[in-house]
C-alpha beads as a LAMMPS data file, in Angstrom:
LAMMPS data file: protein, C-alpha beads

191 atoms
190 bonds

1 atom types
1 bond types

-500.0 500.0 xlo xhi
-500.0 500.0 ylo yhi
-500.0 500.0 zlo zhi

Masses

1 110.0

Atoms # bond

1 1 1 412.699 33.722 -135.806
2 1 1 409.460 31.719 -136.264
3 1 1 408.722 30.142 -139.632
4 1 1 406.304 32.192 -141.689
5 1 1 403.366 30.176 -142.885
6 1 1 401.944 31.629 -146.122
7 1 1 398.704 29.678 -145.638
8 1 1 398.131 31.475 -142.340
9 1 1 398.414 34.739 -144.241
10 1 1 395.824 33.561 -146.757
11 1 1 393.549 32.379 -143.978
12 1 1 393.892 35.720 -142.180
13 1 1 392.972 37.541 -145.383
14 1 1 389.915 35.329 -145.843
15 1 1 388.881 35.932 -142.234
16 1 1 389.263 39.698 -142.618
17 1 1 387.048 39.464 -145.676
18 1 1 384.575 37.266 -143.769
19 1 1 385.627 34.466 -146.150
20 1 1 384.408 36.516 -149.081
21 1 1 387.467 37.161 -151.230
22 1 1 387.248 39.642 -154.085
23 1 1 388.216 37.789 -157.275
24 1 1 390.270 40.771 -158.433
25 1 1 392.361 40.640 -155.250
26 1 1 393.242 36.979 -154.721
27 1 1 393.143 35.416 -158.186
28 1 1 391.001 32.291 -158.420
29 1 1 389.058 31.058 -161.439
30 1 1 385.875 32.462 -162.951
31 1 1 383.162 30.060 -164.105
32 1 1 379.489 29.946 -165.067
33 1 1 376.816 27.835 -163.326
34 1 1 376.983 25.344 -166.219
35 1 1 380.720 24.888 -165.554
36 1 1 380.000 23.786 -161.967
37 1 1 376.991 21.526 -162.570
38 1 1 378.984 18.292 -162.160
39 1 1 381.311 17.221 -159.343
40 1 1 384.788 18.404 -160.337
41 1 1 387.980 16.411 -160.413
42 1 1 390.359 17.332 -157.606
43 1 1 393.887 18.142 -158.664
44 1 1 396.871 19.221 -156.621
45 1 1 400.614 18.753 -156.818
46 1 1 402.271 16.059 -154.714
47 1 1 403.112 17.605 -151.384
48 1 1 405.959 17.580 -148.954
49 1 1 404.702 17.157 -145.390
50 1 1 406.196 17.948 -141.983
51 1 1 408.079 15.089 -140.308
52 1 1 406.265 14.236 -137.054
53 1 1 409.540 14.214 -135.081
54 1 1 411.562 17.067 -136.571
55 1 1 408.994 19.240 -138.312
56 1 1 411.202 19.271 -141.437
57 1 1 409.393 19.002 -144.762
58 1 1 409.779 15.584 -146.354
59 1 1 408.557 14.036 -149.590
60 1 1 408.577 10.465 -150.786
61 1 1 406.799 7.499 -149.194
62 1 1 405.564 9.288 -146.068
63 1 1 404.152 12.161 -148.125
64 1 1 402.437 9.665 -150.420
65 1 1 400.679 8.095 -147.436
66 1 1 399.227 11.409 -146.217
67 1 1 395.497 11.924 -146.702
68 1 1 393.546 15.113 -147.174
69 1 1 390.073 16.563 -146.699
70 1 1 388.583 19.044 -149.169
71 1 1 385.773 21.365 -148.083
72 1 1 383.867 23.552 -150.552
73 1 1 381.699 26.226 -148.953
74 1 1 379.693 29.312 -149.804
75 1 1 380.670 31.912 -147.210
76 1 1 377.784 34.262 -147.962
77 1 1 374.874 32.025 -149.002
78 1 1 372.454 32.654 -150.505
79 1 1 373.895 36.049 -151.560
80 1 1 376.281 38.775 -150.445
81 1 1 373.305 41.060 -149.874
82 1 1 371.559 38.507 -147.642
83 1 1 374.014 35.931 -146.188
84 1 1 371.394 34.212 -144.019
85 1 1 372.813 30.687 -144.541
86 1 1 376.548 31.372 -144.336
87 1 1 378.641 29.196 -144.503
88 1 1 376.858 26.711 -146.731
89 1 1 378.634 23.348 -147.166
90 1 1 378.535 22.407 -150.856
91 1 1 380.913 19.464 -150.645
92 1 1 383.092 17.614 -148.158
93 1 1 385.338 14.736 -149.124
94 1 1 387.906 13.007 -146.921
95 1 1 390.640 10.467 -147.576
96 1 1 392.100 12.169 -150.648
97 1 1 395.597 11.036 -151.564
98 1 1 398.177 13.124 -153.338
99 1 1 398.985 12.147 -156.910
100 1 1 402.124 10.029 -157.348
101 1 1 405.414 11.935 -157.197
102 1 1 406.002 11.336 -160.924
103 1 1 402.649 12.965 -161.736
104 1 1 404.193 16.392 -162.135
105 1 1 406.160 15.166 -165.156
106 1 1 403.096 13.490 -166.699
107 1 1 400.808 16.451 -165.863
108 1 1 398.277 14.095 -164.222
109 1 1 397.639 15.815 -160.886
110 1 1 394.273 14.185 -160.156
111 1 1 393.937 13.216 -156.499
112 1 1 392.937 9.675 -155.597
113 1 1 389.545 9.453 -153.862
114 1 1 389.751 6.666 -151.282
115 1 1 386.283 7.273 -149.765
116 1 1 382.926 8.509 -151.008
117 1 1 382.043 12.116 -150.250
118 1 1 380.975 12.763 -146.670
119 1 1 378.713 15.545 -147.924
120 1 1 377.805 14.833 -151.566
121 1 1 378.580 17.556 -154.100
122 1 1 375.904 20.188 -154.564
123 1 1 376.613 22.710 -157.325
124 1 1 377.044 26.327 -156.266
125 1 1 375.481 29.169 -158.151
126 1 1 374.756 32.837 -157.843
127 1 1 371.292 34.208 -157.262
128 1 1 369.928 34.881 -160.752
129 1 1 370.374 38.473 -161.877
130 1 1 372.638 40.550 -164.054
131 1 1 376.097 40.822 -162.571
132 1 1 375.426 38.398 -159.725
133 1 1 378.490 36.512 -158.481
134 1 1 378.987 33.601 -156.090
135 1 1 382.478 33.222 -154.609
136 1 1 383.156 29.694 -153.391
137 1 1 386.377 28.853 -151.509
138 1 1 387.946 25.407 -151.284
139 1 1 389.902 24.442 -148.156
140 1 1 392.393 21.576 -148.363
141 1 1 393.341 20.071 -144.994
142 1 1 395.936 17.409 -144.211
143 1 1 394.411 14.720 -142.022
144 1 1 396.035 13.224 -138.947
145 1 1 396.803 9.487 -139.111
146 1 1 393.682 7.339 -138.724
147 1 1 391.307 10.267 -139.327
148 1 1 387.631 9.653 -139.904
149 1 1 384.433 11.569 -139.284
150 1 1 382.208 9.670 -136.845
151 1 1 378.953 8.260 -138.176
152 1 1 376.080 10.617 -137.420
153 1 1 378.267 13.773 -137.459
154 1 1 376.631 16.875 -138.977
155 1 1 378.942 16.600 -141.995
156 1 1 376.927 13.627 -143.245
157 1 1 373.843 15.843 -143.601
158 1 1 372.701 16.133 -147.196
159 1 1 369.557 18.221 -146.866
160 1 1 369.747 21.969 -147.466
161 1 1 369.027 22.831 -143.824
162 1 1 371.787 20.457 -142.646
163 1 1 374.390 22.174 -144.860
164 1 1 373.729 25.702 -143.586
165 1 1 375.745 27.541 -140.918
166 1 1 378.777 25.255 -141.123
167 1 1 382.297 26.586 -140.668
168 1 1 385.148 24.872 -142.533
169 1 1 387.918 26.371 -140.400
170 1 1 386.203 25.412 -137.119
171 1 1 385.591 21.933 -138.555
172 1 1 389.320 21.627 -139.281
173 1 1 390.224 22.761 -135.767
174 1 1 387.702 20.378 -134.160
175 1 1 389.168 17.352 -135.941
176 1 1 392.848 18.353 -135.716
177 1 1 393.208 18.952 -139.443
178 1 1 396.038 21.117 -140.787
179 1 1 395.118 23.685 -143.438
180 1 1 397.538 23.196 -146.350
181 1 1 395.778 24.931 -149.255
182 1 1 393.077 27.417 -150.133
183 1 1 391.666 28.371 -153.514
184 1 1 388.331 29.563 -154.802
185 1 1 386.157 29.966 -157.865
186 1 1 383.972 32.928 -158.754
187 1 1 380.751 31.886 -160.478
188 1 1 379.004 34.554 -162.538
189 1 1 375.287 34.508 -163.284
190 1 1 374.436 33.968 -166.918
191 1 1 370.847 35.108 -166.435

Bonds

1 1 1 2
2 1 2 3
3 1 3 4
4 1 4 5
5 1 5 6
6 1 6 7
7 1 7 8
8 1 8 9
9 1 9 10
10 1 10 11
11 1 11 12
12 1 12 13
13 1 13 14
14 1 14 15
15 1 15 16
16 1 16 17
17 1 17 18
18 1 18 19
19 1 19 20
20 1 20 21
21 1 21 22
22 1 22 23
23 1 23 24
24 1 24 25
25 1 25 26
26 1 26 27
27 1 27 28
28 1 28 29
29 1 29 30
30 1 30 31
31 1 31 32
32 1 32 33
33 1 33 34
34 1 34 35
35 1 35 36
36 1 36 37
37 1 37 38
38 1 38 39
39 1 39 40
40 1 40 41
41 1 41 42
42 1 42 43
43 1 43 44
44 1 44 45
45 1 45 46
46 1 46 47
47 1 47 48
48 1 48 49
49 1 49 50
50 1 50 51
51 1 51 52
52 1 52 53
53 1 53 54
54 1 54 55
55 1 55 56
56 1 56 57
57 1 57 58
58 1 58 59
59 1 59 60
60 1 60 61
61 1 61 62
62 1 62 63
63 1 63 64
64 1 64 65
65 1 65 66
66 1 66 67
67 1 67 68
68 1 68 69
69 1 69 70
70 1 70 71
71 1 71 72
72 1 72 73
73 1 73 74
74 1 74 75
75 1 75 76
76 1 76 77
77 1 77 78
78 1 78 79
79 1 79 80
80 1 80 81
81 1 81 82
82 1 82 83
83 1 83 84
84 1 84 85
85 1 85 86
86 1 86 87
87 1 87 88
88 1 88 89
89 1 89 90
90 1 90 91
91 1 91 92
92 1 92 93
93 1 93 94
94 1 94 95
95 1 95 96
96 1 96 97
97 1 97 98
98 1 98 99
99 1 99 100
100 1 100 101
101 1 101 102
102 1 102 103
103 1 103 104
104 1 104 105
105 1 105 106
106 1 106 107
107 1 107 108
108 1 108 109
109 1 109 110
110 1 110 111
111 1 111 112
112 1 112 113
113 1 113 114
114 1 114 115
115 1 115 116
116 1 116 117
117 1 117 118
118 1 118 119
119 1 119 120
120 1 120 121
121 1 121 122
122 1 122 123
123 1 123 124
124 1 124 125
125 1 125 126
126 1 126 127
127 1 127 128
128 1 128 129
129 1 129 130
130 1 130 131
131 1 131 132
132 1 132 133
133 1 133 134
134 1 134 135
135 1 135 136
136 1 136 137
137 1 137 138
138 1 138 139
139 1 139 140
140 1 140 141
141 1 141 142
142 1 142 143
143 1 143 144
144 1 144 145
145 1 145 146
146 1 146 147
147 1 147 148
148 1 148 149
149 1 149 150
150 1 150 151
151 1 151 152
152 1 152 153
153 1 153 154
154 1 154 155
155 1 155 156
156 1 156 157
157 1 157 158
158 1 158 159
159 1 159 160
160 1 160 161
161 1 161 162
162 1 162 163
163 1 163 164
164 1 164 165
165 1 165 166
166 1 166 167
167 1 167 168
168 1 168 169
169 1 169 170
170 1 170 171
171 1 171 172
172 1 172 173
173 1 173 174
174 1 174 175
175 1 175 176
176 1 176 177
177 1 177 178
178 1 178 179
179 1 179 180
180 1 180 181
181 1 181 182
182 1 182 183
183 1 183 184
184 1 184 185
185 1 185 186
186 1 186 187
187 1 187 188
188 1 188 189
189 1 189 190
190 1 190 191
């Protein structure tokens, strides 16, 4: 019997929803635009990773050496009613390292940033209006050994037009990244 991959199930659900999860269905966190004005800290638990030879999950030194890419996108920019810029790349950072294995006991799960952001953080936010919501997923990918994004790749684009119509899942496939986590925030308009 094949191993069931819960992340594939999450990804399938996001695809069925055109990457627009309903906060009531999947969980997530609700925030206001003020809460997302500054680049957030990245936190995740130390991970076990598949052994390259056996496929068995292992922790320890090899897991500590693994690096990760985090992509933050808006799947229906600028709004659900008019998603003319979907997916919009708000942030892309590579070279993240898992917190130390003892971090769980100390409750310090902040990831180590080993490189500057490839696409600098740009705060998300719903179109102003009563009841407006912006749902923003985060995709965490494990990087293959020696991974880097080549200079001049579209992911270095910082202008609004360069961030539009970018697909996080296709990006991961193109660079051989393995999806290991998905989460999202729902940002409610305060206007």
